[in-house]
C-alpha positions in Angstrom: 74.0 100.1 81.8 71.8 97.5 83.6 68.4 98.6 84.7 67.6 98.8 88.4 65.2 95.9 87.9 68.1 93.5 87.1 69.9 94.2 90.3 69.4 91.9 93.3 68.5 92.6 96.9 70.8 95.2 98.6 72.2 96.5 95.3 69.2 97.9 93.5 69.9 101.2 91.7 67.4 104.0 91.1 67.2 105.5 87.6 68.7 108.7 89.0 71.7 106.8 90.4 72.3 105.1 87.1 72.4 108.5 85.4 74.9 109.7 88.0 77.0 106.6 87.3 77.0 107.2 83.6 78.0 110.9 84.0 80.8 110.0 86.5 82.1 107.2 84.3 82.3 109.6 81.3 84.0 112.3 83.4 86.5 109.8 84.9 87.3 108.4 81.5 88.0 111.8 80.1 90.6 112.3 82.8 92.1 108.9 82.5 91.1 107.9 86.0 90.6 104.3 87.1 87.5 103.0 88.9 87.9 99.4 89.7 84.3 98.2 89.4 80.8 99.2 88.8 80.2 98.8 92.6 82.9 101.4 93.2 81.5 103.6 90.4 78.0 103.5 92.0 79.5 104.1 95.5 81.4 107.2 94.3 78.3 108.6 92.5 76.0 107.9 95.5 78.4 109.3 98.2 78.7 112.5 96.0 74.8 112.6 95.8 75.0 113.2 92.1 77.5 116.1 92.3 79.9 114.9 89.6 82.6 117.4 90.6 82.6 116.1 94.2 82.5 112.5 93.1 85.3 113.1 90.6 87.4 114.7 93.3 87.1 111.5 95.4 88.0 109.4 92.5 91.1 111.5 91.8 92.1 111.3 95.5 91.5 107.5 95.7 93.6 107.0 92.6 96.4 109.1 94.3 96.1 107.1 97.5 96.5 103.9 95.6 99.4 105.2 93.7 101.2 106.8 96.6 100.9 103.9 99.0 100.9 101.2 96.3 97.9 99.6 97.9 97.4 97.1 95.1 100.7 95.5 95.8 99.3 94.2 99.1 96.3 91.9 99.2 93.4 92.0 101.6 94.7 88.8 103.3 98.2 90.1 103.6 97.2 93.4 105.1 94.8 91.7 107.5 97.5 89.3 108.7 99.8 92.3 109.3 97.2 93.9 111.4 96.4 90.7 113.4 100.0 90.0 114.0 101.1 93.5 114.8 98.1 95.1 116.5 95.9 92.2 117.6 94.0 94.1 120.3 93.5 97.3 118.3 90.3 96.4 116.5 87.1 95.8 118.5 83.8 94.4 117.4 80.7 96.7 117.7 77.3 96.1 116.4 74.6 98.3 114.8 73.6 101.5 116.6 70.0 102.6 117.3 70.0 104.7 114.1 70.6 101.5 112.1 74.2 102.3 111.2 76.9 99.8 111.2 80.5 100.6 112.0 83.9 99.4 113.2 85.6 99.9 116.5 89.1 100.5 117.7 90.8 100.6 121.1 93.1 103.5 120.8 95.0 102.6 124.0 96.2 99.4 122.1 97.4 101.3 119.0 101.2 101.3 118.6 102.2 103.7 115.8 105.8 103.1 116.6 105.6 99.6 114.8 104.8 101.4 111.5 108.4 101.8 110.5 108.6 100.8 106.8 106.8 101.6 103.6 105.4 98.1 103.7 104.0 98.6 107.2 102.4 101.9 106.1 100.9 100.2 103.1 99.5 97.4 105.1 97.8 99.6 107.7 96.3 101.9 105.1 95.1 99.0 103.0 93.6 97.4 106.2 91.8 100.6 107.1 90.4 100.8 103.6 89.2 97.2 103.9 87.5 98.1 107.2 85.5 100.7 105.2 84.7 98.1 102.6 83.4 95.8 105.3 81.0 98.5 106.5 79.7 99.1 103.0 79.1 95.5 101.8 76.0 96.5 99.7 74.9 99.6 97.9 72.1 100.0 100.5 74.9 100.3 103.2 76.8 102.8 101.0 73.7 105.0 100.9 73.1 104.7 104.6 76.7 105.4 105.8 78.5 104.2 108.9 80.1 105.2 112.1 83.5 104.7 113.7 83.7 103.8 117.4 86.8 104.5 119.5 87.5 103.3 123.0 90.0 105.8 124.3 90.6 104.0 127.7 94.3 103.9 128.6 95.3 106.3 125.8 98.7 108.0 126.2 100.8 110.1 123.9 102.6 106.9 122.8 99.4 105.8 121.1 99.1 108.9 119.0 100.8 109.8 115.7 99.3 112.8 114.0 101.4 112.2 110.9 100.0 108.7 110.6 96.4 109.8 111.4 96.7 112.5 108.7 97.6 109.8 106.1 94.7 107.5 107.3 92.2 110.4 107.3 93.1 111.2 103.7 91.5 107.8 102.8 88.2 108.1 104.7 87.3 111.8 104.4 88.0 112.7 100.8 89.0 109.5 98.9 87.3 106.1 99.5 83.5 106.4 98.9 82.5 106.1 102.6 79.9 108.3 104.4 81.1 108.7 108.0 77.9 109.7 109.7 79.1 109.6 113.3 82.2 109.1 115.5 81.7 107.6 119.0 84.5 108.5 121.4 84.2 106.4 124.6 86.2 107.1 127.7 87.6 110.4 126.3 90.8 111.6 128.1 91.2 114.9 129.8 93.4 116.1 126.9 90.8 115.3 124.2 90.5 119.1 123.5 94.2 119.2 122.6 93.8 116.2 120.2 90.8 117.7 118.5 92.5 121.0 118.1 95.4 119.4 116.4 93.1 117.2 114.3 91.3 120.2 112.9 94.4 121.0 110.9 93.6 118.0 108.6 90.1 116.7 109.4 87.1 118.6 108.1 84.9 120.5 110.6 81.8 118.5 109.6 83.5 115.3 110.7 84.7 116.9 114.0 81.1 118.1 114.6 79.8 114.5 114.2 81.8 113.3 117.2 79.7 111.9 120.1 81.7 111.6 123.4 80.3 109.2 126.0 81.1 107.0 129.0 80.6 103.2 128.9 77.4 103.6 131.0 76.0 106.0 128.4 76.3 103.5 125.5 72.8 102.0 126.0 71.5 105.4 124.8 73.0 104.7 121.4 73.2 100.9 121.2 71.1 97.9 122.3 73.0 95.9 124.9 73.7 93.1 122.5 75.5 95.5 120.1 77.9 96.9 122.7 81.4 95.4 122.8 81.8 92.8 125.6 84.9 94.7 126.8 82.6 97.6 127.6 80.0 95.7 129.4 77.9 94.7 126.4 76.8 91.4 124.8 78.8 91.6 121.5 81.1 88.7 121.8 82.0 88.1 118.1 85.6 88.6 117.0 86.1 91.7 115.0 88.1 89.8 112.4 85.4 87.2 112.0 82.7 89.8 111.5 84.8 91.7 109.1 85.6 88.6 107.1 81.8 87.9 106.8 81.1 91.5 105.7 83.9 91.4 103.1 82.5 88.2 101.7 79.2 90.0 101.1 81.2 92.9 99.6 82.8 90.6 97.1 79.4 89.1 96.2 78.1 92.6 95.7 81.0 93.5 93.3 80.3 90.3 91.3 76.6 91.1 91.2 77.2 94.6 90.0 79.6 93.5 87.3 77.4 90.9 85.8 73.9 91.5 86.9 73.8 87.8 87.7 76.2 87.5 90.6 75.5 85.9 93.9 72.7 87.6 95.9 74.3 89.6 98.6 71.4 89.2 101.0 71.9 85.4 100.9 75.5 85.5 102.0 75.9 84.9 105.7 76.8 88.0 107.7 
């Protein structure tokens, strides 16, 4: 395994993390599990904090998700096009919070679960949500740090909610893809939020529910600098979500190449 000194900016590994990777690789091989890249191997090991049983559980679950929804049959570009064409207003661009975490945002009032009708639709939305997580963990440094999700709930109605679809999507982020969800911002929560959270507790872990921060738009400057708040909520973040995501995924691809060879493009030099 490459030494930490051979890794480039953003993807350095400690000696301890390299030990975790070696242990996880051996355990996964013994079970016949697939881990697509050394970047993913490192991510699983780091999110599990060296607990090989926990990391291996995520690997198993991620293998099951890929098999169940046939995610590899749909490309990143194809899933992105489906999202842009089908739910163009659903994703919103949000910057870094005051804790230094990055994240992605959604406008739940623009979510239309009724358009997810076929196996292909389901595969595209789940693949796209996994790619959202990739975009928020473009380097190993970001994997360690974790990320947030940001939901504007303005205008939400029961037609924007599908617990069965949310259950499928949550199976990706809470116990499968190596992603540390450190906080969930819920902006403009509806009066029936308690009902939603009560239902969500059936399939979302308590520790993730406990990380929810509800707030009004006027409260956002407590958590974000003005320039990082979405323009639609009175802030200065004007960049398109899809442009920002594409830039981050470019960095992610560079990081994967770097981890595979030790001589790939330096992630820190790729425009974000």
